[in-house]
C-alpha positions in Angstrom: 13.3 48.0 -22.5 16.0 46.1 -23.8 17.7 45.7 -20.5 14.1 44.2 -19.0 13.7 41.7 -22.5 17.4 41.2 -21.5 16.3 39.7 -18.1 13.1 38.0 -18.9 15.3 36.2 -21.7 17.7 34.6 -19.1 14.7 33.4 -16.9 13.2 32.0 -19.8 16.3 29.5 -20.8 17.0 29.3 -16.8 13.3 27.2 -16.6 13.7 25.4 -19.3 16.9 24.6 -18.3 15.1 23.3 -14.7 12.1 21.8 -16.6 14.5 19.1 -19.1 16.4 18.8 -15.6 13.5 17.6 -13.9 12.6 14.9 -17.0 15.9 13.0 -17.3 17.2 13.2 -13.7 19.6 14.1 -14.7 19.9 10.6 -17.7 18.1 8.4 -19.5 15.2 6.8 -17.1 15.8 2.4 -16.9 14.2 -0.5 -15.6 16.5 -0.9 -13.0 17.6 2.9 -12.1 20.7 3.1 -12.4 22.8 3.1 -15.0 21.4 6.0 -16.3 20.5 7.5 -13.0 17.1 7.8 -12.9 14.4 6.3 -10.6 13.5 2.6 -11.7 10.6 2.1 -13.8 7.6 1.7 -11.3 6.4 -2.4 -10.9 3.6 -2.9 -13.6 2.7 -7.2 -12.1 1.2 -10.0 -13.9 -0.4 -12.8 -12.0 -0.3 -16.4 -14.4 -2.7 -18.7 -13.0 -4.6 -21.6 -15.0 -8.1 -20.2 -13.6 -9.6 -18.6 -11.4 -12.8 -19.8 -9.0 -11.5 -22.6 -7.5 -11.7 -21.2 -4.2 -8.5 -22.5 -2.8 -4.8 -22.4 -4.2 -6.0 -19.5 -7.6 -7.9 -17.7 -5.7 -5.8 -17.6 -2.5 -2.7 -15.5 -4.7 -5.7 -12.9 -5.8 -6.4 -12.1 -2.7 -2.9 -10.7 -2.9 -3.4 -9.4 -6.0 -7.0 -7.4 -5.1 -4.8 -6.1 -2.5 -1.7 -4.5 -4.1 -4.4 -3.1 -7.1 -6.1 -1.4 -3.8 -2.3 0.0 -3.4 -2.0 1.1 -6.6 0.2 -0.9 -8.2 -0.5 -1.4 -11.8 -1.1 -5.5 -11.6 -3.9 -7.6 -14.3 -3.6 -11.4 -13.8 -3.9 -13.6 -16.4 -6.5 -16.6 -17.3 -4.7 -19.0 -19.9 -6.2 -22.2 -19.2 -4.8 -26.4 -19.2 -3.0 -26.0 -22.4 0.6 -25.1 -21.3 1.5 -25.4 -25.1 0.5 -21.8 -24.8 1.8 -20.7 -21.9 5.4 -19.4 -22.5 3.7 -17.7 -25.5 1.0 -16.0 -23.3 3.5 -15.1 -21.4 5.6 -13.5 -23.3 2.2 -11.3 -25.1 2.9 -10.0 -21.4 6.1 -9.0 -21.6 5.6 -7.2 -24.4 2.6 -5.4 -23.3 5.1 -3.7 -20.4 4.9 -6.1 -17.9 8.1 -6.3 -15.6 7.4 -8.6 -12.8 5.3 -12.1 -13.6 3.7 -14.2 -11.4 3.2 -17.6 -11.2 3.2 -21.2 -10.1 5.4 -23.8 -9.9 3.5 -24.6 -13.0 5.0 -21.7 -15.3 8.4 -22.8 -14.0 10.3 -24.2 -16.9 8.4 -21.6 -19.1 9.8 -18.3 -17.2 13.6 -19.8 -16.6 13.6 -19.4 -20.4 12.0 -16.5 -21.1 14.3 -15.1 -17.1 17.5 -15.7 -19.7 15.6 -13.4 -22.8 14.5 -10.7 -20.9 17.1 -9.6 -18.1 15.6 -6.4 -17.1 12.3 -8.4 -16.5 11.4 -9.9 -12.5 10.0 -13.0 -12.2 8.3 -14.7 -9.0 7.8 -18.2 -8.8 5.8 -19.4 -6.6 5.6 -22.8 -4.5 8.6 -24.4 -5.6 12.2 -24.7 -5.4 14.9 -25.2 -7.8 18.7 -25.1 -8.5 20.9 -22.3 -10.6 17.8 -19.4 -10.0 19.0 -16.3 -12.3 19.5 -13.9 -10.8 16.0 -11.9 -12.5 14.5 -14.6 -10.5 12.8 -15.3 -7.1 11.1 -18.6 -5.1 9.3 -18.7 -2.8 8.6 -22.6 -0.5 5.8 -23.0 1.5 6.6 -24.9 4.6 2.9 -27.2 3.8 4.3 -29.8 5.4 4.1 -28.4 9.1 -0.1 -27.1 8.1 -0.5 -30.6 6.8 0.8 -31.7 10.3 -1.6 -30.0 12.4 -4.9 -31.3 10.3 -3.6 -34.7 10.6 -2.9 -34.3 14.4 -6.7 -33.2 14.7 -8.5 -35.7 11.9 -7.3 -39.0 13.7 -8.6 -37.1 16.8 -11.9 -36.6 15.1 -11.9 -40.2 13.5 -14.8 -42.4 14.8 -13.4 -44.8 12.0 -9.9 -45.4 12.7 -9.4 -44.0 8.7 -9.0 -41.2 7.8 -7.8 -40.3 3.9 -5.7 -37.1 2.4 -6.6 -36.2 -1.9 -4.6 -34.7 -3.8 -4.9 -34.1 -7.5 -1.9 -35.6 -9.1 1.6 -36.5 -6.7 4.3 -33.5 -7.0 6.8 -33.0 -4.8 5.3 -29.5 -3.2 2.2 -32.3 -3.2 3.7 -34.7 -1.7 5.2 -32.7 1.6 1.3 -32.2 2.2 0.8 -35.7 2.3 3.9 -35.9 4.2 2.6 -33.5 7.3 -0.8 -35.1 7.7 0.6 -38.7 7.8 3.5 -37.1 10.3 0.6 -36.1 12.6 -1.7 -38.7 12.4 1.9 -41.2 13.2 2.4 -39.0 16.6 -1.7 -38.8 17.4 -1.6 -42.8 17.5 2.1 -42.4 19.6 0.9 -40.4 22.0 -2.5 -41.8 22.7 -2.1 -45.1 21.2 -4.2 -45.2 18.7 -4.0 -46.5 16.0 -5.5 -44.7 12.9 -4.7 -45.7 9.1 -4.6 -43.1 6.2 -5.9 -43.6 3.1 -4.6 -41.8 -0.2 -5.9 -41.1 -3.9 -5.2 -38.9 -6.7 -7.7 -37.5 -9.0 -5.2 -37.9 -12.0 -6.4 -37.3 -15.6 -6.0 -34.2 -17.8 -7.9 -32.2 -15.1 -6.4 -33.1 -12.4 -7.2 -29.9 -10.4 -10.6 -29.1 -11.9 -11.8 -32.3 -11.9 -14.4 -32.5 -8.9 -17.1 -35.0 -10.2 -14.1 -38.1 -10.3 -12.5 -36.9 -6.4 -16.3 -36.9 -5.9 -16.4 -41.1 -6.6 -12.7 -41.3 -4.6 -14.0 -40.2 -1.8 -17.1 -42.0 -2.1 -15.4 -45.4 -2.3 -13.2 -44.2 0.6 -15.8 -43.9 2.5 -18.0 -46.8 1.5 -15.3 -49.7 1.5 -12.6 -48.9 3.6 -14.7 -46.4 6.5 -13.2 -43.6 5.7 -14.8 -40.7 8.1 -12.3 -37.6 7.4 -11.2 -36.5 4.3 -8.0 -34.2 3.5 -8.3 -32.4 -0.1 -5.1 -31.3 -1.9 -6.8 -30.6 -4.9 -7.6 -28.0 -6.0 -11.0 -26.9 -7.5 -11.1 -30.8 -8.0 -12.1 -30.3 -3.5 -15.4 -29.4 -4.4 -16.4 -33.1 -5.5 -14.7 -34.3 -1.6 -16.7 -31.7 0.1 -19.9 -32.8 -1.6 -18.7 -36.8 -0.7 -18.5 -35.3 2.6 -22.1 -33.8 2.8 -23.5 -36.4 1.4 -21.9 -38.8 3.8 -22.0 -37.7 7.1 -17.3 -37.6 6.9 -15.4 -34.3 8.4 -13.8 -33.1 5.4 -10.9 -30.6 5.6 -9.9 -27.6 2.7 -6.8 -26.2 1.4 -5.1 -23.4 1.2 -7.8 -20.5 1.7 -10.5 -20.7 4.2 -12.6 -22.7 1.8 -15.7 -22.9 4.9 -16.1 -19.2 3.8 -15.8 -19.7 0.3 -17.9 -22.4 -0.2 -20.1 -21.0 2.6 -20.8 -18.0 -0.1 -20.0 -20.0 -3.0 -23.4 -22.0 -5.1 -23.4 -25.2 -2.6 -23.6 -23.3 0.9 -24.6 -26.6 2.4 -21.1 -27.1 1.7 -19.4 -25.7 4.1 -20.9 -27.8 7.1 -18.6 -30.1 6.6 -15.2 -28.4 6.3 -14.1 -29.1 9.8 -11.1 -26.7 9.4 -8.4 -25.5 5.9 -5.0 -26.0 5.7 -4.0 -22.3 5.0 -1.3 -21.5 2.3 -1.1 -18.1 2.7 -0.6 -17.5 -0.8 -1.9 -13.9 -1.7 0.4 -12.4 1.7 3.6 -14.0 1.2 3.3 -12.0 -2.6 1.9 -9.2 -1.3 4.9 -9.0 1.3 7.8 -10.2 -1.2 6.0 -6.8 -4.1 7.1 -4.8 -0.4 10.3 -6.1 -0.3 11.6 -5.7 -3.7 10.4 -2.4 -3.6 12.1 -1.3 0.1 14.9 -2.7 -2.3 16.1 -5.9 -0.6 18.5 -8.0 -2.3 15.6 -11.4 -2.7 16.7 -12.6 -6.6 19.0 -15.8 -6.6 17.4 -17.0 -3.6 14.1 -19.2 -2.6 12.2 -17.9 0.9 11.2 -20.6 2.6 8.0 -19.9 4.5 6.0 -21.9 7.5 3.9 -21.3 10.6 6.5 -18.7 12.2 6.0 -16.7 9.4 2.9 -17.2 9.8 2.6 -19.0 5.5 0.6 -21.7 6.5 -1.9 -22.6 9.4 -5.6 -24.0 9.7 -8.6 -21.7 10.3 -9.8 -21.7 13.7 -13.2 -20.3 13.8 -16.3 -20.2 15.0 -17.5 -23.5 13.9 -14.0 -25.0 14.3 -14.6 -24.5 17.9 -17.9 -26.0 18.2 -17.4 -28.6 16.3 -13.7 -30.1 17.6 -13.0 -31.3 21.3 -11.6 -28.4 23.7 -8.8 -31.3 24.8 -8.2 -31.9 20.8 -7.8 -27.8 19.9 -5.7 -27.2 22.6 -3.2 -30.0 22.1 -3.7 -28.6 18.1 -2.0 -25.1 19.6 0.3 -26.4 21.8 1.8 -28.3 18.2 1.2 -25.1 16.6 3.6 -22.9 19.1 6.1 -26.0 19.5 6.7 -25.5 15.7 7.0 -22.3 15.8 9.9 -22.5 18.3 11.5 -25.0 16.7 10.6 -27.8 19.5 9.0 -30.4 17.5 10.0 -30.7 13.7 8.0 -31.3 11.3 8.5 -34.4 8.6 9.3 -32.9 4.8 8.7 -34.9 1.8 12.5 -33.2 0.9 13.9 -35.2 3.8 13.5 -38.2 1.9 17.1 -39.9 0.4 13.7 -41.6 -2.2 11.3 -42.4 -3.2 10.9 -45.8 -2.6 11.3 -43.8 1.2 8.6 -42.0 1.0 6.1 -44.9 -0.1 7.5 -46.6 2.6 6.5 -43.9 5.2 2.6 -43.8 4.1 3.1 -47.6 3.6 3.5 -47.0 7.9 -0.3 -46.3 7.8 -1.8 -48.4 5.8 
């Protein structure tokens, strides 16, 4: 009996030691995984936007978050409004709540840079931005929105019956200027190819809510149509773009959406009739790019301290080629767009970028060449 008890005690001790080794992994688990010998902590992802529901840029990112949640990631989207004085505190609160991968657009870059220095074990992804001196725990994503904008600018010139097209933005900044540059380049190349003289007019919503003021956007478009005879309008203004669609619907002019397939999102919204003027949308696949970046991180790829530039060849920008587009854009023009798309992907055609200009004056001169 004593011998049996001794054997049982030894077995219990062995199981206890095995259990301890399984829990500890031979050492303590750390967020980065390596130093304690354990596995890295699971990603807990926070996505920051001012507001969802723009049917454009923010919602494109949210579709990526939906995919990540469907894949089993712990993810939460934080809508933090327009008061930038509260941004750092709100991001800080998420970090304190255990979120170890912070994702936000260029609007949150400066606050994330400060927090990246304070929390070296937390990772940050800033998208739609490029900058120098990226910290060790941060990655940046920049899109070649000029390439997609080139294609819809070329199309706009081909569709215009008045010889006047528009590009209207929320407010001016380098990324938005890159949209405008590509659009103008597309118009210029169409003019050179067909001997036309299509002009481009540009306006900005501005004010306190440049990305959420559809009323101002609508008035800008109505003025451009009535006073300048513009008949194709490209919106690069987030939620303000709904005002452009409304104006185009009222005046019977064409609209071009941005970032998401806005024909589909508007068709499913409160004013589905506005979709009937959205000839196409210039796509910026924010959601796809964020999902791809998370997958790279999980695979152990070195994305940190770098800017990933994603364009047509990465299927991160493009344009909507749906049945409505096919029904309303002539075959010859669609073929020319497809060829330009292929040429850009192959490196045979280089689209002008805002980042190519040596100065703001040089950019202004480029815009003036089609005004």
